[in-house]
C-alpha positions in Angstrom: -129.7 55.8 -96.7 -131.5 57.6 -93.1 -131.7 53.9 -91.5 -128.6 52.9 -91.8 -127.0 56.4 -90.6 -128.6 55.7 -86.7 -127.7 51.7 -86.9 -124.7 52.6 -87.4 -124.4 55.2 -84.5 -125.5 53.2 -82.4 -123.4 50.2 -83.1 -120.2 52.5 -82.6 -121.6 53.5 -79.4 -121.9 50.6 -78.6 -118.2 49.7 -79.0 -117.6 52.4 -77.1 -118.7 51.3 -74.3 -118.0 47.8 -74.6 -115.4 47.2 -71.6 -112.9 45.1 -74.0 -112.4 48.3 -75.8 -113.0 51.2 -73.1 -109.3 53.1 -73.0 -109.0 53.2 -68.8 -105.3 55.1 -68.8 -104.8 58.3 -66.9 -108.2 56.5 -64.7 -108.1 55.6 -61.2 -110.5 52.4 -60.1 -111.1 52.1 -56.8 -113.0 48.9 -55.3 -114.2 48.2 -51.1 -115.3 44.7 -51.0 -119.3 44.9 -48.5 -122.3 43.1 -49.6 -122.1 44.7 -53.2 -119.0 46.8 -54.1 -118.2 50.3 -53.2 -116.8 51.8 -56.9 -115.3 54.5 -57.8 -113.6 55.6 -61.0 -111.2 58.5 -60.4 -110.8 61.3 -63.6 -109.0 64.9 -62.9 -111.7 66.1 -62.8 -114.2 64.5 -60.5 -115.5 60.8 -60.3 -117.8 58.0 -61.5 -119.7 56.3 -58.2 -122.0 54.1 -57.8 -125.1 53.9 -55.0 -123.4 53.7 -52.3 -122.4 57.3 -52.9 -124.7 60.7 -52.3 -124.2 63.4 -54.9 -125.2 65.7 -52.0 -122.2 64.8 -49.9 -119.7 66.1 -53.0 -119.6 69.3 -52.3 -117.6 70.9 -54.9 -117.0 67.7 -56.6 -118.1 66.9 -60.1 -119.8 63.0 -59.2 -121.9 61.3 -61.4 -123.3 58.1 -60.1 -124.6 54.8 -61.0 -126.2 51.9 -59.5 -126.8 48.2 -60.0 -123.4 47.6 -60.9 -120.4 45.0 -59.8 -117.7 45.9 -60.9 -116.2 49.2 -63.2 -117.0 47.5 -66.1 -120.5 46.9 -65.2 -120.2 51.4 -64.7 -119.5 52.2 -68.2 -123.0 51.2 -70.3 -124.5 51.9 -66.6 -127.0 54.7 -66.9 -125.8 58.1 -64.9 -128.7 58.4 -62.2 -127.9 61.6 -60.3 -125.3 64.1 -60.8 -123.9 66.9 -58.3 -123.8 71.0 -59.8 -120.3 70.4 -60.2 -120.5 67.3 -62.5 -123.4 69.5 -64.2 -121.0 72.1 -65.4 -118.9 69.6 -67.1 -122.1 68.4 -69.1 -122.7 65.1 -67.8 -126.9 64.8 -67.7 -129.1 62.1 -65.6 -130.0 59.8 -68.8 -126.4 59.6 -70.1 -124.1 56.2 -69.9 -121.0 55.7 -67.2 -118.5 55.3 -70.7 -119.8 58.8 -71.3 -119.4 60.6 -68.5 -116.8 58.9 -67.4 -114.6 61.0 -70.7 -115.8 64.2 -69.4 -114.3 63.5 -66.3 -111.0 62.2 -67.5 
């Protein structure tokens, strides 16, 4: 029985991060076309940004950073690489997925 719990939990997490089922309502997405796109997903409490953003410049902003992404959907599955002080206070941690961070920023 214990062996079924972890795969079931992992399967539900992958569905959560699946771009086809993710609820984008209440979020603002922005993209600026550069050599690699500059991407932002903004919630009411802060934002998730791509590697172009420096969390040290996010004074008094809840900001989490993912890298190696080309679309907003890629951001859902990417791992958080950096977190501002305000984002840490919301419970966002390095290592969680972008989808998990977005839910805390929503």
